[in-house]
C-alpha positions, 0 to 999 in steps of 0.5 A: 495479478499476484502480488510478490509481497504482502503487508497486513497493516490492519489495526495500525492507526494512520499515518503508520500504514503510509509510513511503513508502506513507503519504508517497504517499497524501496526493498522491492525489485523493479516490477515487483508488486506489494499488496498492502492491507489497511483498515485505517480509513484515512490511508486511502488519502495517503497511500496512493498519493504518497506512492505515486509521489515517490515514483511507484505505480498504484495498480489497484485500490479496492475496499471490502468492508473496513479493509482497504487493499492496495496493489503497488508496483515498483 
């Protein structure tokens, strides 16, 4: 699965990764995938739920070390 766009939000404190993600998702065309990278531990509680609540599909959430990677489809 290859994302169409990437947001590297490592270093951004919560809640900014969730806010910025929700600002960028509407810019995608239907079916496109956004990859989001965050090192904010609380983002795992916000980004997937916020994305689903706004009608987006969370395809994958994975953590490697302190980095959390989200794949979200419009």
